[in-house]
C-alpha positions as CSV (number, residue, x, y, z in Angstrom):
1,M,70.8,25.2,83.4
2,I,73.3,22.3,84.0
3,D,76.0,24.1,82.0
4,A,75.5,27.3,84.1
5,F,75.9,25.4,87.3
6,A,78.9,23.5,86.1
7,L,80.6,26.9,85.4
8,A,79.5,28.1,88.9
9,S,80.7,25.1,90.8
10,P,84.3,26.2,91.2
11,L,83.2,29.5,92.5
12,L,80.8,27.9,95.0
13,R,83.7,25.9,96.4
14,L,85.3,29.1,97.5
15,L,82.5,29.7,99.9
16,D,82.0,27.7,103.1
17,P,79.8,24.6,102.4
18,E,76.6,25.9,104.1
19,T,76.8,29.3,102.4
20,A,77.4,27.6,99.0
21,H,74.5,25.4,99.5
22,R,72.1,28.3,100.3
23,A,73.4,30.2,97.3
24,T,72.7,27.1,95.1
25,I,69.1,26.8,96.5
26,A,68.5,30.6,95.9
27,A,69.8,30.4,92.3
28,L,67.6,27.4,91.5
29,K,64.6,29.1,93.0
30,A,65.2,32.1,90.8
31,L,65.3,30.1,87.6
32,P,62.2,28.8,85.8
33,P,62.1,25.0,86.3
34,L,62.8,23.0,83.2
35,A,60.7,20.1,82.1
36,P,62.5,16.8,83.0
37,P,64.4,15.5,80.0
38,P,62.9,12.3,78.5
39,D,64.6,9.1,79.8
40,D,65.5,6.0,77.9
41,P,62.7,3.5,78.7
42,R,65.3,1.0,79.7
43,L,66.0,3.0,82.8
44,A,62.4,2.9,84.1
45,A,61.9,1.2,87.4
46,S,58.9,0.3,89.6
47,A,58.9,0.2,93.4
48,F,56.4,0.8,96.3
49,G,53.6,0.9,93.7
50,L,55.3,3.9,92.0
51,D,56.7,4.1,88.4
52,F,60.0,5.9,88.2
53,P,61.3,7.3,84.8
54,N,64.9,6.4,86.0
55,P,66.3,5.0,89.2
56,I,68.5,7.9,90.2
57,G,67.1,10.1,93.0
58,L,68.1,13.1,95.0
59,A,68.7,12.1,98.7
60,A,67.2,14.1,101.6
61,G,69.2,16.9,103.0
62,F,69.7,18.9,99.8
63,D,66.3,20.4,99.6
64,K,65.5,20.5,103.3
65,N,62.4,22.8,103.0
66,A,60.9,21.6,99.7
67,E,61.9,24.8,97.9
68,I,63.1,23.4,94.6
69,P,61.8,19.8,93.9
70,D,60.8,20.7,90.4
71,A,64.1,22.3,89.6
72,M,65.9,19.1,90.7
73,L,63.5,16.9,88.7
74,G,64.4,19.2,85.8
75,L,68.1,18.2,86.2
76,G,67.1,14.7,85.3
77,F,66.5,13.0,88.7
78,G,64.0,10.2,88.5
79,F,62.7,11.3,91.9
80,V,63.5,13.8,94.7
81,E,63.3,13.4,98.4
82,V,62.8,16.6,100.4
83,G,63.5,17.2,104.1
84,T,64.2,16.2,106.8
85,L,61.1,18.1,108.0
86,T,60.1,18.4,111.7
87,P,56.7,19.7,112.9
88,R,58.1,22.9,114.3
89,A,60.9,25.0,112.8
90,Q,64.3,24.6,114.5
91,P,67.7,26.2,113.9
92,G,69.7,23.0,114.2
93,N,73.2,22.9,115.6
94,P,75.5,25.9,115.8
95,R,77.7,26.9,112.8
96,P,80.1,25.8,111.4
97,R,78.3,22.5,110.9
98,A,79.3,21.3,107.4
99,F,82.8,20.6,106.2
100,R,84.2,19.5,102.9
101,L,86.9,16.9,103.1
102,I,88.3,17.7,99.7
103,E,91.2,15.2,99.7
104,D,88.7,12.4,100.5
105,R,85.8,13.6,98.3
106,A,83.7,13.6,101.4
107,V,81.5,15.8,103.6
108,I,80.9,15.9,107.3
109,N,77.7,17.5,108.6
110,R,76.2,18.0,112.0
111,Y,73.2,20.2,110.9
112,G,70.7,18.6,113.3
113,F,67.5,18.8,111.3
114,N,67.6,22.5,110.7
115,N,64.4,23.3,108.8
116,D,61.5,25.7,108.7
117,G,58.9,23.2,109.9
118,H,55.9,21.5,108.3
119,A,53.8,24.5,107.4
120,P,56.0,26.3,104.9
121,A,57.0,23.1,103.1
122,L,53.4,22.0,103.0
123,A,52.4,25.3,101.5
124,R,55.0,25.0,98.7
125,L,54.2,21.3,97.9
126,S,50.5,22.1,97.8
127,K,51.0,24.8,95.2
128,R,53.1,22.7,92.8
129,A,51.7,20.8,89.8
130,P,51.5,17.1,90.7
131,R,54.2,15.9,88.4
132,G,57.2,13.7,89.2
133,I,57.8,11.7,92.3
134,V,58.6,13.8,95.4
135,G,59.1,11.9,98.7
136,V,59.0,13.6,102.1
137,N,61.6,12.7,104.7
138,I,60.1,13.3,108.2
139,G,61.8,13.5,111.6
140,A,61.3,14.7,115.1
141,N,62.1,18.0,116.8
142,K,65.1,17.8,119.1
143,D,63.1,18.9,122.1
144,A,59.9,16.9,121.4
145,D,58.3,15.2,124.5
146,D,57.0,12.4,122.2
147,R,59.2,11.9,119.2
148,I,56.9,9.3,117.7
149,A,54.1,11.8,117.8
150,D,56.2,14.1,115.6
151,Y,56.5,11.4,112.9
152,V,52.8,10.8,113.1
153,A,52.3,14.5,112.6
154,G,54.4,14.4,109.5
155,V,52.3,11.7,108.0
156,H,49.2,13.6,108.7
157,A,50.6,16.8,107.4
158,F,51.9,15.6,104.0
159,A,49.5,12.8,103.2
160,D,48.0,14.7,100.3
161,V,51.3,15.8,98.7
162,A,54.0,13.2,99.4
163,S,54.6,10.5,96.8
164,Y,56.1,8.5,99.7
165,F,57.4,9.0,103.2
166,A,60.9,8.3,104.5
167,I,61.0,7.8,108.2
168,N,64.4,9.1,109.3
169,V,65.5,7.5,112.6
170,S,69.1,7.3,111.6
171,S,70.5,10.8,111.6
172,P,73.5,10.9,114.0
173,N,73.0,14.7,114.7
174,T,69.9,14.6,116.9
175,P,70.9,13.1,120.3
176,G,69.0,9.9,121.0
177,L,67.3,9.7,117.6
178,R,69.0,6.5,116.6
179,D,67.5,4.9,119.7
180,L,64.3,4.6,117.7
181,Q,66.1,1.9,115.7
182,E,65.9,-0.4,118.8
183,P,63.2,-3.1,118.2
184,E,60.7,-2.1,120.9
185,A,60.8,1.6,120.0
186,L,60.8,0.8,116.3
187,F,57.8,-1.5,116.6
188,E,55.8,1.3,118.3
189,L,57.0,3.9,115.8
190,L,56.0,1.9,112.8
191,A,52.7,0.9,114.3
192,R,51.7,4.5,114.9
193,V,52.9,5.9,111.6
194,I,51.2,3.1,109.7
195,E,48.0,3.7,111.6
196,A,48.2,7.4,110.6
197,R,49.0,6.5,107.0
198,D,46.1,4.1,106.8
199,A,43.7,6.7,108.1
200,A,44.5,9.0,105.2
201,L,42.3,9.2,102.1
202,V,45.4,8.5,99.9
203,Q,47.7,5.9,101.5
204,R,51.4,6.7,100.6
205,P,54.3,4.2,100.8
206,L,56.3,4.3,104.0
207,L,60.0,3.7,103.9
208,L,62.4,3.4,106.8
209,K,65.9,5.0,106.6
210,I,68.6,3.2,108.6
211,A,72.2,3.9,109.7
212,P,75.2,2.2,108.2
213,D,76.8,1.7,111.6
214,L,74.5,-1.1,112.8
215,T,75.8,-4.5,113.9
216,L,74.4,-7.5,112.1
217,D,72.4,-8.4,115.2
218,Q,70.9,-4.9,115.2
219,L,70.1,-5.2,111.5
220,D,68.5,-8.6,112.0
221,A,66.1,-7.0,114.6
222,I,65.3,-4.0,112.4
223,V,64.5,-6.0,109.4
224,R,62.4,-8.4,111.4
225,V,60.3,-5.5,112.8
226,A,60.1,-3.9,109.3
227,R,58.8,-7.2,107.8
228,D,56.4,-7.8,110.6
229,R,54.9,-4.3,110.3
230,R,54.8,-4.7,106.5
231,I,56.5,-1.4,105.6
232,D,56.9,-0.6,101.9
233,G,60.7,-0.3,101.7
234,M,63.9,0.7,103.3
235,I,66.6,3.3,102.5
236,V,70.2,2.1,103.2
237,S,71.9,4.2,104.4
238,N,72.3,7.5,106.3
239,T,75.7,9.0,107.1
240,T,78.2,7.3,109.3
241,V,79.8,8.3,112.6
242,S,82.7,6.1,111.9
243,R,86.0,7.5,110.4
244,P,87.8,5.2,108.0
245,A,91.6,5.0,108.5
246,T,92.0,6.1,104.9
247,L,90.8,9.6,105.5
248,R,93.4,12.2,104.8
249,S,91.7,15.5,105.5
250,Q,92.5,17.4,108.7
251,L,88.8,18.0,109.0
252,A,88.1,14.3,109.6
253,K,88.2,14.9,113.3
254,E,85.0,17.0,113.1
255,S,82.0,15.4,114.7
256,G,78.9,14.6,112.7
257,G,77.9,12.3,109.9
258,L,80.3,11.4,107.2
259,S,79.1,11.1,103.6
260,G,80.6,10.9,100.2
261,A,83.1,8.5,98.7
262,P,84.4,7.1,102.0
263,L,80.9,6.0,102.9
264,F,80.5,3.9,99.8
265,D,81.9,0.6,100.9
266,L,80.3,0.6,104.3
267,S,76.8,1.6,103.1
268,T,77.0,-0.9,100.1
269,R,77.9,-3.8,102.4
270,M,75.0,-2.8,104.7
271,L,72.7,-2.6,101.7
272,A,73.7,-6.1,100.6
273,Q,73.2,-7.5,104.1
274,T,69.7,-5.9,104.2
275,F,68.8,-7.2,100.8
276,L,69.5,-10.8,101.9
277,R,67.5,-10.4,105.1
278,V,64.5,-8.8,103.4
279,E,64.2,-11.7,101.0
280,G,62.2,-9.8,98.4
281,Q,59.4,-8.7,100.7
282,F,60.0,-5.0,99.8
283,P,62.4,-2.9,97.6
284,L,65.4,-1.0,98.8
285,I,66.9,2.4,98.0
286,G,70.7,2.4,98.1
287,V,72.5,5.6,99.1
288,G,76.0,6.5,100.2
289,G,79.0,7.5,98.1
290,V,77.3,7.4,94.7
291,D,79.4,9.6,92.3
292,S,79.4,7.6,89.0
293,A,77.5,5.1,86.9
294,E,79.8,2.4,88.2
295,A,78.9,3.3,91.8
296,A,75.2,3.4,91.0
297,L,75.4,0.0,89.3
298,A,77.2,-1.4,92.3
299,K,74.3,-0.3,94.6
300,I,71.9,-2.0,92.3
301,E,73.9,-5.2,92.2
302,A,74.1,-5.1,96.0
303,G,70.3,-5.0,96.2
304,A,68.9,-1.6,95.4
305,T,66.0,-1.0,93.1
306,L,66.6,2.7,93.3
307,V,69.7,4.8,94.1
308,Q,70.1,8.2,95.7
309,L,72.9,10.7,95.7
310,Y,73.8,14.1,97.2
311,S,77.4,14.5,98.2
312,G,78.5,13.5,94.7
313,L,77.0,16.6,93.3
314,I,79.4,18.7,95.4
315,Y,82.4,17.2,93.6
316,E,81.0,16.2,90.3
317,G,78.4,19.0,89.6
318,P,74.9,18.7,88.3
319,G,76.0,16.9,85.2
320,L,76.6,13.8,87.4
321,V,72.9,12.8,87.0
322,R,73.1,12.9,83.2
323,R,76.5,11.0,83.1
324,T,75.2,8.4,85.5
325,K,72.2,7.6,83.4
326,R,74.2,7.5,80.2
327,G,76.7,5.1,81.9
328,L,73.9,2.8,83.0
329,I,72.5,2.7,79.4
330,E,76.0,1.9,78.0
331,T,76.2,-1.0,80.5
332,L,72.8,-2.3,79.5
333,E,73.8,-2.1,75.8
334,Q,76.9,-4.2,76.5
335,S,75.3,-6.8,78.7
336,K,71.9,-7.1,76.9
337,E,70.5,-7.6,80.4
338,P,67.7,-5.4,81.9
339,L,68.5,-3.3,84.9
340,A,66.0,-5.2,87.1
341,A,67.8,-8.4,86.4
342,R,70.9,-7.0,88.1
343,I,69.2,-6.2,91.4
344,G,71.0,-8.1,94.2
345,K,73.3,-9.9,91.7
346,C,76.3,-9.5,93.9
347,A,74.7,-9.2,97.4
348,T,75.9,-12.7,98.5
349,I,79.4,-12.1,97.3
350,L,79.6,-8.7,99.1
351,C,78.4,-10.2,102.3
352,C,80.8,-13.2,102.1
353,S,83.8,-10.9,101.4
354,E,83.5,-9.0,104.7
């Protein structure tokens, strides 16, 4: 299956990004899912009370409606995060709303949580065999009167089928959503979703996904609330609204969240800053610009126990997962040091170099 999609990748790039993405989802749905290939035991990782066969995960946004989690696990991902899902279906922002910045190996999107709502995704996840780790990324409808209630509804809806929850308060494409990162609002949000989680028969880990555009004072406040509320982990980070001066593409002026290679440095520094502030209270997932084993290892050394990717697939193809895992094993063979021993190894250096 990987070879087939590698051959198809150049053809998909002839289509606009959203059409290519939907074509990829449709093709993966049509194929019988493969059993995940066995991983080298040295890649195994534990976090949030879950055991991962390898630390490389698929970030939210690729499988918005939980249509193909097993197909993506079959490509070799150690875990898959579906969503972002909102209680009610919504179309998102007008098209075009996704742009490839080819010269920069980047993507800008302003989708706006386009998804089919909780019910269809729940039906799909309920039918699948309970294998592999599949997290559910939850958000709020754009027109919700009580956005926190939408997150609570997500926890209630997917409590029986999610391996973990990602609380997405950091998308830049829903007006006002990032206001939920402010301390008072965040405290209430986490209190209510934790209450909903604790009321379920099976209590799933709760992770908070933050933006890379925070000031250090804002990050201090977020981590303080996260630690006080005893959440299970954080995901660092979402896309950025900033535009590095190094961007060359004429599409850089498009509004929305920037992902891909230009996000790597910013998100990795934010990851390191978060790691130092968390002080080991809970694990972190590092995401943003991962397109190689070297980039994945840099995330781990900045403080990530697990790593996610998405935009890298657009430019590197599905073989990226296999190559990244192989590169990590080669590094471990050379260093004779377990992967867990490298978590946060360079966090202080990264923070001091800013």
